[in-house]
Every structure is written in structure tokens, then in C-alpha cells.
C-alpha positions as CSV (number, residue, x, y, z in Angstrom):
1,M,-78.6,-54.6,-139.9
2,H,-75.4,-56.0,-138.3
3,K,-73.6,-55.0,-135.1
4,Q,-70.2,-54.7,-136.9
5,E,-69.2,-51.3,-138.2
6,G,-68.9,-50.7,-141.9
7,I,-71.5,-53.1,-143.2
8,T,-73.2,-50.4,-145.4
9,R,-71.1,-49.5,-148.4
10,D,-73.3,-48.7,-151.3
11,R,-76.2,-46.2,-151.2
12,A,-79.3,-48.1,-150.2
13,Y,-82.5,-46.5,-151.2
14,G,-86.0,-47.0,-149.6
15,Q,-89.5,-45.5,-149.8
16,V,-91.0,-44.2,-146.5
17,A,-94.7,-43.7,-145.9
18,H,-95.7,-41.5,-143.0
19,G,-99.3,-40.3,-142.6
20,D,-100.5,-39.4,-146.0
21,R,-97.1,-38.5,-147.3
22,R,-94.4,-40.6,-148.9
23,F,-90.8,-39.8,-149.7
24,R,-87.6,-41.6,-150.6
25,L,-84.8,-42.1,-148.2
26,V,-81.1,-43.1,-148.8
27,D,-78.9,-44.9,-146.3
28,T,-75.2,-44.3,-146.8
29,G,-72.0,-45.8,-145.5
30,G,-70.3,-44.0,-142.6
31,I,-68.2,-41.0,-143.2
32,V,-64.6,-41.7,-142.5
33,E,-62.1,-38.9,-141.7
34,N,-59.0,-40.4,-143.4
35,P,-60.0,-43.2,-145.7
36,T,-57.0,-45.5,-146.5
37,D,-58.3,-48.2,-148.8
38,P,-60.0,-48.1,-152.2
39,I,-63.4,-49.3,-150.9
40,T,-63.6,-46.7,-148.2
41,H,-62.6,-44.0,-150.7
42,K,-65.5,-45.2,-152.9
43,M,-67.8,-45.1,-149.9
44,Q,-67.0,-41.5,-149.3
45,E,-67.8,-40.6,-152.9
46,H,-71.2,-42.3,-152.6
47,V,-72.0,-40.4,-149.4
48,R,-71.2,-37.1,-151.1
49,A,-73.3,-38.1,-154.1
50,A,-76.3,-38.8,-151.8
51,L,-75.8,-35.4,-150.0
52,N,-75.8,-33.6,-153.3
53,E,-79.1,-35.2,-154.5
54,A,-80.9,-34.8,-151.1
55,R,-83.6,-32.3,-150.2
56,A,-82.9,-32.6,-146.5
57,I,-80.2,-34.3,-144.4
58,L,-80.4,-36.4,-141.3
59,F,-77.2,-36.1,-139.3
60,V,-77.1,-39.3,-137.2
61,V,-74.8,-39.5,-134.2
62,D,-74.3,-42.3,-131.6
63,G,-76.1,-41.3,-128.3
64,Q,-73.9,-43.8,-126.4
65,Q,-70.7,-42.1,-127.3
66,P,-69.4,-38.6,-126.3
67,L,-69.4,-35.7,-128.8
68,T,-66.2,-35.7,-130.8
69,R,-64.1,-33.4,-132.9
70,V,-65.1,-35.4,-136.0
71,D,-68.8,-34.7,-135.2
72,I,-68.2,-31.0,-135.1
73,E,-66.2,-31.0,-138.4
74,L,-68.9,-33.1,-140.1
75,R,-71.5,-30.6,-138.9
76,D,-69.6,-27.8,-140.6
77,E,-69.4,-29.8,-143.8
78,L,-73.1,-30.6,-143.8
79,F,-73.9,-26.9,-143.4
80,R,-71.9,-26.1,-146.5
81,Y,-74.4,-28.0,-148.6
82,G,-77.0,-25.3,-147.8
83,K,-79.7,-27.8,-147.1
84,P,-81.8,-28.3,-143.9
85,V,-80.2,-30.6,-141.5
86,L,-81.8,-32.4,-138.5
87,L,-79.6,-33.7,-135.7
88,V,-80.6,-37.3,-134.8
89,V,-79.2,-38.9,-131.6
90,N,-79.5,-42.6,-132.0
91,K,-79.3,-45.5,-129.5
92,V,-81.1,-43.6,-126.8
93,D,-82.6,-46.7,-125.4
94,N,-83.3,-45.7,-121.8
95,A,-83.9,-42.7,-119.4
96,A,-80.3,-42.5,-118.3
97,L,-79.1,-42.1,-121.9
98,Q,-81.8,-39.5,-122.5
99,Q,-80.0,-37.2,-120.1
100,H,-76.9,-37.2,-122.3
101,V,-78.9,-35.8,-125.3
102,T,-78.5,-32.3,-123.9
103,D,-74.7,-32.6,-124.6
104,Y,-75.5,-32.3,-128.3
105,Y,-76.9,-28.8,-128.0
106,E,-73.2,-27.9,-128.2
107,L,-73.4,-28.5,-132.0
108,G,-75.7,-25.5,-132.4
109,M,-78.1,-27.4,-134.6
110,G,-81.3,-26.8,-132.6
111,D,-83.2,-29.4,-130.7
112,P,-81.7,-32.9,-131.2
113,F,-84.1,-35.8,-131.9
114,A,-83.5,-38.6,-129.5
115,I,-84.4,-42.0,-131.1
116,S,-83.8,-45.6,-130.7
117,S,-83.9,-47.3,-134.1
118,G,-83.6,-50.7,-132.5
119,H,-86.7,-50.1,-130.3
120,G,-88.6,-47.8,-132.7
121,L,-88.6,-44.9,-130.1
122,G,-88.9,-41.3,-131.3
123,I,-89.3,-42.2,-135.0
124,D,-92.7,-40.6,-135.5
125,E,-91.6,-37.3,-134.0
126,L,-88.5,-37.3,-136.3
127,L,-90.6,-38.1,-139.4
128,D,-93.1,-35.3,-138.5
129,A,-90.2,-32.8,-138.4
130,L,-88.6,-34.1,-141.6
131,L,-91.9,-33.7,-143.6
132,E,-91.9,-30.0,-142.6
133,L,-88.6,-29.6,-144.5
134,L,-89.7,-31.4,-147.7
135,P,-91.7,-29.7,-150.4
136,P,-95.4,-30.4,-150.4
137,P,-96.8,-32.9,-152.9
138,P,-98.0,-31.4,-156.2
139,E,-101.6,-30.3,-156.2
140,R,-104.0,-32.7,-157.9
141,D,-106.9,-31.9,-160.1
142,P,-110.1,-32.9,-158.1
143,A,-111.5,-34.4,-161.3
144,D,-108.7,-36.9,-161.2
145,A,-109.2,-37.9,-157.6
146,D,-111.4,-40.9,-158.3
147,A,-108.9,-42.3,-160.8
148,E,-106.1,-42.4,-158.2
149,T,-105.0,-45.6,-156.5
150,D,-102.7,-46.3,-153.6
151,D,-100.1,-47.6,-156.1
152,T,-99.4,-44.2,-157.7
153,D,-95.9,-42.9,-157.1
154,D,-96.3,-39.4,-158.4
155,D,-96.0,-37.7,-155.0
156,V,-92.8,-39.5,-154.0
157,D,-90.0,-37.0,-153.5
158,P,-87.3,-37.7,-156.1
159,A,-84.5,-37.1,-153.5
160,C,-84.3,-40.8,-152.8
161,L,-85.4,-44.4,-154.0
162,D,-86.7,-47.9,-153.5
163,I,-88.8,-50.5,-151.7
164,D,-87.6,-53.7,-150.0
165,T,-90.8,-55.6,-149.4
166,E,-91.8,-59.2,-150.1
167,E,-95.0,-58.3,-151.9
168,P,-94.9,-58.1,-155.7
169,L,-94.7,-54.6,-157.1
170,P,-97.5,-54.0,-159.6
171,G,-96.1,-53.8,-163.1
172,V,-92.5,-54.3,-161.9
173,T,-90.3,-57.3,-162.7
174,R,-88.0,-58.2,-159.8
175,V,-84.6,-59.3,-161.2
176,A,-82.0,-60.8,-158.9
177,I,-78.4,-60.5,-160.1
178,V,-76.4,-63.4,-158.5
179,G,-73.1,-65.1,-159.0
180,K,-69.7,-65.7,-157.5
181,P,-67.6,-62.8,-156.2
182,N,-65.9,-60.6,-158.7
183,V,-67.9,-61.9,-161.7
184,G,-69.2,-58.4,-162.7
185,K,-72.6,-58.1,-161.0
186,S,-72.2,-54.5,-159.8
187,S,-70.4,-53.5,-163.0
188,F,-73.3,-54.9,-165.0
189,V,-75.8,-52.7,-163.0
190,N,-73.6,-49.6,-163.3
191,A,-73.2,-50.1,-167.0
192,L,-76.9,-50.4,-167.5
193,I,-77.8,-47.2,-165.6
194,N,-74.6,-45.4,-166.8
195,E,-73.8,-44.4,-163.2
196,E,-71.8,-45.9,-160.4
197,R,-74.7,-46.7,-158.1
198,T,-72.9,-49.7,-156.5
199,I,-69.2,-49.7,-155.6
200,V,-66.9,-51.6,-157.9
201,T,-63.3,-52.6,-157.2
202,D,-61.0,-55.5,-158.0
203,I,-61.4,-56.7,-154.5
204,P,-63.7,-59.7,-154.3
205,G,-66.6,-59.3,-151.8
206,T,-66.9,-55.5,-152.3
207,T,-70.7,-55.7,-152.3
208,R,-72.0,-56.8,-148.9
209,D,-75.8,-56.2,-149.1
210,A,-78.6,-56.6,-151.6
211,I,-79.1,-53.2,-153.4
212,D,-82.4,-52.5,-155.1
213,I,-82.3,-50.2,-158.2
214,E,-85.3,-49.1,-160.2
215,F,-84.8,-49.4,-163.9
216,R,-87.0,-48.7,-166.9
217,W,-86.4,-50.1,-170.4
218,N,-88.7,-50.1,-173.5
219,D,-91.6,-48.8,-171.3
220,R,-91.3,-51.6,-168.9
221,D,-90.3,-51.4,-165.2
222,Y,-87.7,-53.6,-163.4
223,L,-86.3,-53.8,-160.0
224,L,-82.7,-54.8,-160.3
225,I,-81.3,-56.4,-157.1
226,D,-77.5,-56.4,-157.0
227,T,-76.3,-59.0,-154.5
228,A,-73.1,-60.0,-152.7
229,G,-71.0,-62.7,-154.3
230,L,-71.9,-66.3,-153.2
231,R,-68.8,-68.1,-152.0
232,R,-68.5,-71.8,-151.1
233,K,-69.3,-72.4,-147.5
234,A,-65.7,-73.3,-146.8
235,G,-64.6,-69.9,-148.0
236,I,-66.9,-68.0,-145.7
237,R,-64.7,-66.8,-142.8
238,E,-66.5,-63.9,-141.2
239,D,-70.0,-63.2,-139.8
240,V,-70.3,-60.3,-142.2
241,E,-69.9,-62.7,-145.1
242,R,-72.5,-65.0,-143.7
243,F,-74.8,-62.0,-143.4
244,S,-74.1,-61.1,-147.1
245,V,-74.7,-64.6,-148.3
246,S,-77.9,-64.8,-146.4
247,R,-79.2,-61.6,-148.0
248,S,-78.3,-62.9,-151.4
249,L,-80.1,-66.1,-150.9
250,R,-83.1,-64.3,-149.6
251,T,-83.0,-62.1,-152.8
252,V,-83.2,-65.2,-154.9
253,R,-86.4,-66.3,-153.1
254,R,-88.1,-62.9,-153.7
255,A,-87.1,-62.5,-157.4
256,E,-89.3,-63.2,-160.4
257,V,-86.2,-63.8,-162.6
258,C,-82.6,-64.6,-161.5
259,L,-79.7,-63.7,-163.7
260,L,-76.8,-66.0,-162.9
261,L,-73.6,-64.3,-164.0
262,I,-70.7,-66.5,-165.0
263,D,-67.2,-65.5,-166.1
264,A,-66.9,-66.4,-169.8
265,V,-63.2,-66.7,-169.5
266,E,-63.3,-69.3,-166.7
267,G,-66.5,-71.1,-167.8
268,I,-68.9,-72.7,-165.4
269,S,-67.5,-73.7,-162.1
270,E,-68.6,-76.0,-159.3
271,Q,-69.8,-73.0,-157.4
272,D,-71.8,-71.7,-160.4
273,K,-73.5,-75.2,-160.4
274,R,-74.3,-74.9,-156.7
275,I,-75.8,-71.5,-157.2
276,A,-77.8,-72.7,-160.2
277,D,-79.0,-75.7,-158.2
278,Y,-80.2,-73.4,-155.4
279,I,-82.2,-71.2,-157.9
280,V,-83.8,-74.3,-159.3
281,Q,-84.6,-75.6,-155.8
282,Q,-86.4,-72.3,-155.1
283,G,-88.3,-72.6,-158.3
284,R,-87.2,-69.3,-159.7
285,P,-86.9,-68.7,-163.5
286,M,-83.3,-68.2,-164.6
287,V,-81.1,-66.7,-167.3
288,L,-77.4,-67.6,-167.6
289,V,-75.3,-64.5,-168.4
290,Y,-71.7,-64.9,-169.5
291,T,-69.7,-61.8,-168.6
292,K,-66.3,-60.4,-169.7
293,W,-67.1,-61.3,-173.3
294,D,-64.7,-58.5,-174.4
295,L,-61.8,-60.6,-173.1
296,I,-62.6,-63.5,-175.5
297,E,-60.6,-63.5,-178.8
298,D,-62.2,-66.3,-180.8
299,K,-65.8,-65.6,-179.8
300,D,-67.4,-68.2,-182.1
301,A,-65.2,-71.0,-180.8
302,R,-65.7,-70.0,-177.2
303,F,-69.5,-69.7,-177.5
304,K,-69.6,-73.2,-178.9
305,A,-67.3,-74.5,-176.1
306,L,-69.5,-72.9,-173.4
307,T,-72.6,-74.4,-174.9
308,E,-71.1,-77.8,-175.0
309,E,-69.8,-77.3,-171.4
310,L,-73.3,-76.5,-170.2
311,S,-74.7,-79.7,-171.8
312,F,-72.0,-81.8,-170.3
313,K,-71.7,-80.2,-166.8
314,T,-75.2,-79.0,-166.2
315,P,-77.7,-81.0,-168.2
316,F,-80.3,-80.1,-165.6
317,L,-80.1,-76.5,-167.0
318,K,-80.8,-77.4,-170.6
319,Y,-84.1,-75.4,-170.6
320,V,-82.3,-72.2,-169.4
321,P,-81.4,-69.6,-172.0
322,H,-77.9,-68.1,-172.0
323,I,-76.4,-64.9,-173.4
324,T,-73.0,-63.3,-173.5
325,I,-72.3,-59.7,-172.5
326,S,-69.6,-57.2,-171.9
327,N,-69.8,-54.5,-169.2
328,V,-66.9,-52.7,-170.8
329,T,-68.1,-52.5,-174.5
330,R,-71.8,-52.7,-173.4
331,Q,-72.3,-55.4,-176.0
332,R,-75.8,-57.0,-175.6
333,L,-76.4,-55.4,-172.2
334,F,-79.9,-54.4,-173.1
335,G,-80.5,-57.6,-175.1
336,V,-80.6,-59.3,-171.7
337,F,-84.0,-57.7,-171.1
338,E,-85.5,-59.4,-174.1
339,V,-84.6,-62.7,-172.5
340,I,-85.8,-61.6,-169.0
341,D,-89.2,-60.7,-170.4
342,R,-89.6,-64.0,-172.1
343,V,-88.6,-65.9,-169.0
344,A,-90.7,-63.8,-166.7
345,E,-93.7,-64.4,-168.9
346,A,-93.0,-68.1,-168.9
347,G,-92.6,-68.1,-165.1
348,A,-96.1,-66.6,-164.7
349,L,-97.7,-68.9,-167.2
350,R,-100.8,-70.9,-166.0
351,I,-102.3,-73.7,-168.0
352,G,-106.0,-74.4,-167.7
353,T,-107.0,-77.8,-166.2
354,G,-109.0,-78.7,-169.2
355,E,-106.1,-78.1,-171.6
356,L,-103.7,-80.0,-169.3
357,N,-105.9,-83.1,-169.2
358,R,-106.4,-83.0,-173.0
359,F,-102.6,-82.9,-173.2
360,M,-102.4,-85.9,-170.9
361,E,-104.8,-87.8,-173.0
362,V,-102.5,-87.4,-176.0
363,I,-99.6,-88.8,-173.9
364,R,-101.7,-91.8,-172.8
365,A,-102.6,-92.6,-176.4
366,N,-99.0,-92.4,-177.6
367,E,-96.9,-93.7,-174.8
368,P,-97.3,-97.0,-173.0
369,A,-97.7,-96.7,-169.3
370,A,-95.1,-98.1,-166.9
371,V,-95.7,-101.5,-165.4
372,H,-94.4,-102.5,-162.0
373,K,-95.0,-106.1,-160.7
374,G,-97.9,-106.5,-163.0
375,Q,-99.5,-103.2,-162.0
376,R,-99.9,-100.4,-164.5
377,A,-99.1,-96.8,-163.6
378,K,-102.1,-94.5,-164.4
379,V,-102.4,-90.7,-164.4
380,L,-106.0,-90.0,-163.5
381,Y,-105.9,-86.2,-163.5
382,I,-103.4,-83.3,-163.8
383,T,-103.7,-79.7,-162.7
384,Q,-101.3,-76.8,-162.2
385,A,-101.1,-75.9,-158.5
386,G,-99.1,-72.6,-158.8
387,V,-96.2,-70.5,-160.2
388,R,-92.8,-69.6,-158.8
389,P,-92.4,-72.5,-158.3
390,T,-94.3,-73.7,-161.3
391,T,-96.0,-76.8,-159.9
392,F,-98.1,-79.5,-161.4
393,V,-100.0,-82.1,-159.5
394,L,-100.6,-85.6,-160.9
395,F,-103.4,-87.6,-159.3
396,V,-102.4,-91.2,-159.9
397,N,-103.6,-94.7,-159.0
398,Q,-100.5,-95.6,-156.9
399,K,-97.5,-93.3,-156.4
400,R,-95.0,-96.2,-155.9
401,L,-95.6,-97.2,-159.6
402,F,-94.1,-93.9,-160.9
403,H,-90.3,-93.9,-161.5
404,F,-88.5,-90.5,-161.6
405,S,-87.7,-91.2,-165.3
406,F,-91.5,-91.1,-166.1
407,L,-91.8,-87.7,-164.3
408,R,-88.9,-86.4,-166.3
409,F,-90.7,-87.6,-169.4
410,I,-93.8,-85.6,-168.4
411,E,-91.7,-82.5,-167.7
412,N,-90.1,-82.7,-171.1
413,Q,-93.5,-83.1,-172.7
414,L,-94.8,-80.1,-170.8
415,R,-91.9,-78.0,-172.1
416,A,-92.3,-79.2,-175.6
417,R,-96.0,-78.3,-175.6
418,F,-96.1,-75.1,-173.5
419,G,-92.6,-73.7,-173.5
420,F,-91.6,-72.7,-169.9
421,E,-88.3,-71.3,-171.1
422,G,-85.9,-70.9,-168.1
423,V,-88.5,-72.1,-165.6
424,P,-88.0,-75.0,-163.2
425,I,-90.9,-77.4,-163.2
426,K,-92.0,-79.2,-160.0
427,I,-94.2,-82.3,-160.4
428,E,-96.0,-83.7,-157.3
429,L,-97.7,-87.1,-157.2
430,R,-100.9,-87.6,-155.2
431,A,-103.0,-90.8,-154.9
432,G,-106.6,-89.9,-155.8
433,K,-109.7,-90.6,-157.8
434,H,-110.6,-89.3,-161.2
435,R,-112.3,-85.9,-161.1
436,E,-114.8,-84.7,-163.6
437,E,-113.9,-81.5,-165.3
438,G,-116.2,-78.5,-164.6
């Protein structure tokens, strides 16, 4: 939410629970009377698409502004859809504004619902009325009642979509799609679902918010999160851009796998490196996806050059898999999910303490320990502390004896033994005594 007008551009879907009912809600960009630019034209197409798929419509007006000719014309348009419409007067934050609500009876839409979305006023009454307009949930066989769980989604009205919570969704892999502006993030999503769910233009920065899209492939469920392009700090000139960047960074933190999209024609840039470094710092598994592969003529030579460039410019990403795609020809679009699945599995991998310490015994036997001022560095015990970020804790005799090169060696050995494809590994040192294994 932002005070500036026009922040919402794409259709943003969300799941609403009220009482014992759930339904899907779609937020759209504002309707503009005479759109003059390509983005606003696209916004209007998305608004009409949402109206066509809806079971009921909430017509939201500004309770702090007088009724206008545009409100009346929009009312007439909404009625032409032949669907139930509730008039919602928003921003009614106090008793004085409440008195102005009666002005909206002029629209002839019945009793208006006065609410304040900012203060949560009137929302329950509005939801009660809305549920009366939606079809009842399908009847269930009583014999199946005991088998039901709160996670079932069978009674969600298909008129709308999606959840924006921080809790993991059971059986769903969260995939954040990140990268610089105009690298093809929204085009990638639209090509996958074969529908323009997010607005795409040649204007960098078209996407402003993080858009969640449910997707199913090979009997597996994913939540694709399209994000605004991440510019260099020096290139961020407006509060809106700061808002968009903030949402994109938040999306990285709540993802299980991050797809970093890179322009195959340009190759990896300094900004790509900054984004990759942020993903690593957040401990999120990653896949590098080179887009616009249809524009490459000598594909073998270019792929070799990109691989060498990665090794030279970003050696810290040598464990990250990379794949080339084309949103235009759809080449390898769905092959990305094979890589996502591998990386997601590696990101959730937990190694038992016993196995880790047997692994460490092999290292001790084959590699001489570091010596600093006559004192030998000793690893007494190792355990895995968590995933996302994948963290290992080494209990050692003295932390000051361990150089970062030795920790890098341990990381490489962990990868050689257990994989961790695309997964950043964090190693912490703690001074401690040897623990007996249980």
C-alpha cells in the first residue's frame, strides 16, 4: 500500500477467510477514463479481465471526494456485466465523513457500505454481505468429514486467487523471479501460464509490486512471485521505486528458490552480481536463468562464453546451476522446473549429526590441521543448525586459529560429499567442548 496513485498495475490475487468461508479476491489497477500511455491501456485490459472472471464486484469509491460524473459512468459499465455489485465507500475514517455517505445513494445501488480500509472499520459487515452474493460451498459427504484438514482448498471460489503470507504453504514451492528491469521476468511468467497475467511493455520498471501466481507442473505446485526490477541504488529516483525494490527484496527472503534472470545478450553485469550477492546473503537457493536466448546466433559459442564469464566474474556462484531460455520460442521454459526441484530439494536437505561427524573424521585423517603460533586448530564437533539458510556449526578449540580459507575448504568438502546444488552454505564457529553422540 502506498499513498501515491497508480501503484497497482497488475491483477493482484489474494485468498480471504471470513467465518467458515473462504473465497478469492482480486485487486486491480484504477479505471482511467481516457488512458494515454501503453501501461495505462494495459491496466484497463487487466481490470476488464478481472471483471469478466468475477462472481461479484466491489465498486470502491473515495468517501473523502464528492461524487463525480466518472463514478456514474463506471456504475453504468459495471451493471452491464450482469453481476451483483456492492458499493463500497472507503476512507470513512470519522463521524463527520460518515454523514457524507448518504450522498452516494444518488448512484441507485442500494445501501452503500462505509469502510475505512486503513483502520479496519466496516470490513466484517462488508464481507458478510459479499458472502451472501457468492455461491455456497459444495456439499461434502459426511463420511469424508474426518479426512478433511484446514489446508484443503476445495471450497475456495475460483473467481479469484492467491495468498501472501510468510508461512510456508504445504506442498507448494515458493519461487521468486528476480533481476534487473526489462530482463524478461513478467514475460517469463506470462509465457509459462500462456496468459498475460502481468503487464509487459518495453518500458523498464513496468512491474511495481510482487505478484503471486499459482502454477502446477508435473503434479507439483509452485507459487511464482514476479517482482519489480532491481536497479542500482543510484538509479532509484522516486519513492514508488523504493517501495517496489523493498517488496522485491522481501520476496527474496520469503522464497524457497530464487530465479535470477540475466540478459543473455548483455551477460552478467555488476547489478546482476549485486542481486546474486544479496540472495546469497539471505541464504536462499538460487538458479541463474539466461533470457532472450532466441536473440543469440552462435548459441554454442555464447554458452561457452557465459560459462567462462561466470567463473571469472562470479566465482562465488560456482555451485549455482544455470540454464538458457527464450520467452518468445518457449525454449526450455519448463526445463527450468527440473532445476528448481533439484535446488529446492537441496535447500531443504538436513544431514544427521552422526553422519556429519563421521564425515569430519575423514577430513581430519586426510588433511593436516592448520597451525597458528604453535597451536593446532581442532574441530571437535559439527552439526547442522538449520536450512534457508543452510547453516553448519563447528565446535572448535579456539576460533582465532581458523582462517577463512579453512572454512572454504570445509564448505567445498560438504558440497563434494552431500551436493547442495545452488544452495549457499553458512559455517559458524563456536568454542566448545567435545560432545558425545547420542
